[in-house]
C-alpha positions as CSV (number, residue, x, y, z in Angstrom):
1,X,-16.4,38.2,-34.3
2,X,-14.4,39.6,-31.4
3,X,-15.0,36.4,-29.4
4,X,-13.9,34.1,-32.2
5,X,-10.7,36.2,-32.8
6,X,-9.8,36.2,-29.2
7,X,-10.4,32.4,-28.8
8,X,-8.3,31.7,-31.9
9,X,-5.5,33.9,-30.5
10,X,-5.5,32.0,-27.2
11,X,-5.4,28.7,-29.0
12,X,-2.7,29.7,-31.3
13,X,-0.2,31.9,-29.4
14,X,-0.7,31.1,-25.7
15,X,-0.4,28.1,-23.5
16,X,-3.8,28.6,-21.9
17,X,-5.0,25.2,-23.3
18,X,-2.5,22.5,-22.7
19,X,-2.0,19.8,-25.3
20,X,-3.0,16.2,-24.4
21,X,0.1,14.1,-24.0
22,X,-0.5,10.9,-26.0
23,X,1.8,7.9,-25.4
24,X,3.6,5.7,-27.9
25,X,4.9,2.2,-28.3
26,X,8.7,1.6,-28.4
27,X,10.0,1.4,-32.0
28,X,6.6,2.2,-33.5
29,X,7.3,2.5,-37.2
30,X,4.1,4.7,-37.6
31,X,6.0,7.7,-36.0
32,X,9.5,7.1,-37.3
33,X,9.2,9.0,-40.7
34,X,11.9,11.5,-41.5
35,X,11.6,15.0,-40.3
36,X,12.0,17.4,-43.3
37,X,12.5,20.5,-41.3
38,X,10.3,23.2,-39.8
39,X,7.0,24.3,-41.5
40,X,8.8,27.2,-43.3
41,X,10.7,24.7,-45.4
42,X,7.5,23.0,-46.6
43,X,6.4,23.3,-50.3
44,X,3.3,25.1,-48.9
45,X,4.7,27.1,-46.0
46,X,2.4,28.8,-43.6
47,X,3.2,32.3,-44.9
48,X,2.1,31.3,-48.4
49,X,-1.0,29.4,-47.2
50,X,-2.2,32.2,-45.0
51,X,-1.5,34.8,-47.7
52,X,-3.6,32.9,-50.2
53,X,-6.4,32.1,-47.8
54,X,-6.7,35.7,-46.6
55,X,-5.6,37.6,-49.7
56,X,-7.2,35.7,-52.6
57,X,-10.8,35.9,-51.3
58,X,-10.4,39.6,-50.5
59,X,-9.0,40.4,-53.9
60,X,-11.5,38.3,-55.8
61,X,-14.6,39.5,-53.9
62,X,-13.6,43.2,-54.1
63,X,-12.9,43.0,-57.8
64,X,-16.1,41.1,-58.5
65,X,-18.3,43.4,-56.5
66,X,-16.8,46.4,-58.1
67,X,-17.3,45.1,-61.6
68,X,-20.9,44.1,-60.9
69,X,-21.6,47.5,-59.5
70,X,-20.1,49.3,-62.5
71,X,-22.1,47.1,-64.9
72,X,-25.4,47.9,-63.1
73,X,-24.4,51.5,-62.7
74,X,-24.3,51.9,-66.5
75,X,-27.6,50.1,-67.0
76,X,-31.1,51.4,-66.7
77,X,-31.6,49.5,-63.4
78,X,-29.6,52.1,-61.5
79,X,-32.2,54.8,-61.9
80,X,-34.9,52.5,-60.4
81,X,-32.7,51.3,-57.5
82,X,-31.7,52.7,-54.2
83,X,-28.5,54.6,-54.3
84,X,-27.8,54.1,-50.6
85,X,-28.8,51.4,-48.0
86,X,-29.7,52.4,-44.5
87,X,-27.8,50.5,-41.8
88,X,-29.3,52.2,-38.8
89,X,-30.9,55.4,-37.8
90,X,-28.1,57.7,-39.0
91,X,-25.8,55.6,-41.3
92,X,-26.1,55.2,-45.0
93,X,-23.8,53.0,-47.1
94,X,-23.3,52.5,-50.8
95,X,-24.6,49.0,-51.8
96,X,-21.1,48.2,-53.2
97,X,-19.5,48.9,-49.8
98,X,-22.2,47.1,-47.9
99,X,-22.1,43.9,-50.0
100,X,-18.3,43.8,-50.1
101,X,-18.0,44.1,-46.3
102,X,-20.8,41.6,-45.8
103,X,-19.2,38.9,-47.9
104,X,-15.7,39.5,-46.4
105,X,-17.0,39.7,-42.9
106,X,-18.9,36.4,-43.2
107,X,-15.8,34.8,-44.7
108,X,-13.6,36.0,-41.9
109,X,-16.0,34.8,-39.3
110,X,-16.1,31.3,-40.8
111,X,-12.3,31.3,-41.2
112,X,-11.7,31.9,-37.5
113,X,-14.4,29.4,-36.7
114,X,-12.5,26.7,-38.7
115,X,-9.3,27.7,-36.9
116,X,-11.0,27.3,-33.5
117,X,-12.4,23.8,-34.4
118,X,-9.1,22.7,-35.6
119,X,-7.1,24.0,-32.6
120,X,-9.6,22.4,-30.2
121,X,-9.3,19.1,-31.9
122,X,-5.5,19.2,-31.8
123,X,-5.4,20.2,-28.2
124,X,-7.9,17.5,-27.1
125,X,-6.5,14.6,-29.1
126,X,-2.8,15.3,-29.0
127,X,-2.3,13.0,-32.0
128,X,1.3,12.3,-32.9
129,X,2.8,13.3,-36.3
130,X,4.4,10.7,-38.5
131,X,7.9,12.1,-37.6
132,X,7.2,12.3,-33.9
133,X,9.8,9.7,-32.7
134,X,12.4,11.4,-35.0
135,X,12.1,14.7,-33.1
136,X,11.3,13.1,-29.8
137,X,14.6,11.2,-29.7
138,X,13.6,8.9,-26.8
139,X,16.3,7.1,-24.8
140,X,15.1,3.5,-25.4
141,X,17.6,2.1,-23.0
142,X,16.6,4.3,-20.1
143,X,12.9,3.7,-20.9
144,X,13.4,-0.1,-20.8
145,X,12.3,-0.7,-24.3
146,X,13.6,-4.3,-24.5
147,X,10.5,-5.2,-26.4
148,X,8.6,-3.1,-29.0
149,X,5.2,-3.6,-27.3
150,X,6.2,-1.5,-24.3
151,X,3.9,1.6,-24.0
152,X,5.5,4.9,-23.0
153,X,3.1,7.5,-21.7
154,X,5.1,10.1,-19.7
155,X,6.1,13.4,-21.2
156,X,9.7,13.2,-20.0
157,X,10.5,10.3,-22.4
158,X,11.5,12.8,-25.1
159,X,14.9,14.4,-25.2
160,X,14.6,16.5,-28.4
161,X,13.7,20.1,-29.0
162,X,10.5,20.9,-27.0
163,X,9.0,23.2,-29.7
164,X,9.4,20.5,-32.4
165,X,7.9,17.9,-30.0
166,X,4.9,20.2,-29.2
167,X,4.3,20.8,-32.9
168,X,4.5,17.1,-33.5
169,X,1.7,16.5,-31.0
170,X,-0.8,18.8,-32.8
171,X,-1.6,17.1,-36.1
172,X,-5.3,16.0,-35.9
173,X,-7.1,17.5,-37.7
174,X,-4.9,19.1,-40.3
175,X,-5.2,22.9,-40.1
176,X,-3.8,23.5,-43.6
177,X,-6.4,21.1,-45.1
178,X,-9.3,22.6,-43.3
179,X,-8.4,26.2,-44.1
180,X,-7.7,25.6,-47.7
181,X,-10.9,23.6,-48.4
182,X,-13.0,26.2,-46.5
183,X,-11.5,29.0,-48.6
184,X,-12.0,27.1,-51.8
185,X,-15.6,26.2,-51.0
186,X,-16.4,29.8,-50.1
187,X,-15.0,31.3,-53.3
188,X,-16.6,28.6,-55.4
189,X,-20.0,29.3,-53.8
190,X,-19.5,33.0,-54.1
191,X,-18.7,32.9,-57.8
192,X,-21.5,30.4,-58.6
193,X,-24.2,32.3,-56.8
194,X,-23.3,36.0,-57.4
195,X,-21.9,36.0,-60.9
196,X,-24.9,35.7,-63.3
197,X,-23.3,37.1,-66.4
198,X,-23.7,35.5,-69.8
199,X,-20.9,33.3,-71.1
200,X,-19.9,32.0,-67.6
201,X,-21.6,28.7,-67.9
202,X,-18.2,26.9,-68.3
203,X,-15.9,29.5,-66.6
204,X,-17.6,29.2,-63.2
205,X,-17.3,25.4,-62.9
206,X,-13.7,25.5,-64.1
207,X,-12.8,28.1,-61.6
208,X,-14.5,26.2,-58.8
209,X,-12.9,23.0,-59.8
210,X,-9.5,24.7,-59.9
211,X,-9.9,26.0,-56.4
212,X,-10.9,22.7,-55.0
213,X,-7.9,21.0,-56.7
214,X,-5.6,23.5,-55.0
215,X,-7.1,22.6,-51.6
216,X,-6.8,18.9,-52.4
217,X,-3.2,19.3,-53.4
218,X,-2.4,21.1,-50.2
219,X,-3.7,18.0,-48.2
220,X,-1.6,15.7,-50.4
221,X,1.5,17.8,-49.8
222,X,1.0,17.4,-46.0
223,X,0.9,13.6,-46.4
224,X,3.8,13.5,-48.9
225,X,6.1,15.5,-46.5
226,X,5.1,13.2,-43.5
227,X,3.7,16.2,-41.6
228,X,0.2,14.7,-41.3
229,X,-1.5,11.3,-41.5
230,X,-4.2,10.5,-44.0
231,X,-6.7,10.6,-41.2
232,X,-5.6,14.1,-40.2
233,X,-6.1,15.5,-43.7
234,X,-9.5,13.8,-44.2
235,X,-10.6,15.2,-40.9
236,X,-9.5,18.6,-42.0
237,X,-11.4,18.2,-45.3
238,X,-14.5,17.4,-43.3
239,X,-14.3,20.2,-40.8
240,X,-13.9,22.9,-43.5
241,X,-17.2,22.1,-45.3
242,X,-19.0,21.5,-42.0
243,X,-18.0,25.0,-40.8
244,X,-18.9,26.4,-44.2
245,X,-22.4,24.9,-44.0
246,X,-23.0,26.0,-40.4
247,X,-21.6,29.5,-40.6
248,X,-21.9,31.0,-44.0
249,X,-23.9,29.0,-46.6
250,X,-27.2,30.8,-45.8
251,X,-25.7,34.2,-46.7
252,X,-25.7,33.4,-50.4
253,X,-29.1,34.5,-51.6
254,X,-28.3,35.8,-55.1
255,X,-29.7,39.3,-54.6
256,X,-29.0,42.1,-57.0
257,X,-26.4,44.6,-56.1
258,X,-28.5,47.7,-56.3
259,X,-31.8,46.3,-55.1
260,X,-31.0,45.6,-51.5
261,X,-33.7,47.6,-49.7
262,X,-34.7,46.5,-46.3
263,X,-37.7,44.2,-46.0
264,X,-39.7,47.1,-44.5
265,X,-38.9,49.3,-47.5
266,X,-39.7,46.6,-50.1
267,X,-43.0,45.5,-48.6
268,X,-44.2,48.1,-46.1
269,X,-47.5,46.5,-45.5
270,X,-46.3,42.9,-45.4
271,X,-46.2,42.8,-41.6
272,X,-49.8,44.1,-41.4
273,X,-51.0,41.7,-43.9
274,X,-49.4,38.7,-42.2
275,X,-50.7,39.5,-38.8
276,X,-53.3,37.2,-37.3
277,X,-56.8,38.7,-37.0
278,X,-59.6,37.7,-34.7
279,X,-63.2,38.4,-35.8
280,X,-65.6,39.8,-33.2
281,X,-69.1,38.1,-32.7
282,X,-70.7,41.2,-34.3
283,X,-68.7,40.9,-37.5
284,X,-69.5,37.2,-37.7
285,X,-73.3,38.0,-37.3
286,X,-73.1,40.7,-40.0
287,X,-71.3,38.4,-42.3
288,X,-73.9,35.6,-41.9
289,X,-76.7,38.1,-42.5
290,X,-75.1,39.4,-45.6
291,X,-74.6,35.9,-46.9
292,X,-78.3,35.0,-46.2
293,X,-79.4,38.2,-48.0
294,X,-77.3,37.4,-51.0
295,X,-78.8,33.9,-51.2
296,X,-82.3,35.3,-51.0
297,X,-81.7,37.9,-53.7
298,X,-80.2,35.2,-56.0
299,X,-83.2,32.9,-55.4
300,X,-85.7,35.7,-56.1
301,X,-83.9,36.6,-59.3
302,X,-83.9,33.0,-60.4
303,X,-87.7,32.8,-59.7
304,X,-88.4,35.9,-61.7
305,X,-86.3,34.7,-64.6
306,X,-87.9,31.3,-64.7
307,X,-91.4,32.6,-64.1
């Protein structure tokens, strides 16, 4: 966890990893879309996106785990369950605290992993935003752009604001699309696998579909505001599920809240039963003699019965 957080910090807030400088053709209409202002003026600003991505799962998981715990606390299952879960030689945690921190910790780890993948892709590719030439403001006369097919590859071609230019070079894949679809998938899987109450047969699919629709609308907004290409958003939609499958999907096992004993506590003799055993020659000989004796006794009984 510490390694992913530090790596995400270096990608996001330092210039340790330099962005690849990708060139462009003169008068390329692909990058001449209007610039609608900084990210804060977007319909889905970063503050709102990060607040939803970080706050909604925390709130939903905490409330759900608390409700499940209280429901089982008032049932008869509580008396037959472990009240605490050992997490070491000296530490004991309530199952509610343990499960809540487990789900939130796994979610946080996957979220930072998605951020690292996205930042690495943006740094390596240096793909240009649809509004790149609008903020780049190249001097076409000085660059010798008498024809549109001339390719400009040096960084000094731009005369606009350097921060806007740097941001316009980091669009592939779309971070907003990747983070939103990852959060939606995690919450949908969490609700589907952990909430087993009656009457939720329709509520769980509707909630999951609503979360996925919000993630999809976030990607559409990025394209509609000319902040990302379609390819950037699609790549973000792919990275989010990929990171989800690799990092966190195996953590949904559908266990009960109050029956999370360790494997050693649940099946103390399982390890001994599963261990391989080698028979000695003496044991093999005794087993063969016993088998022969049983066959002889059976044959004698049959003879007496028939005689």
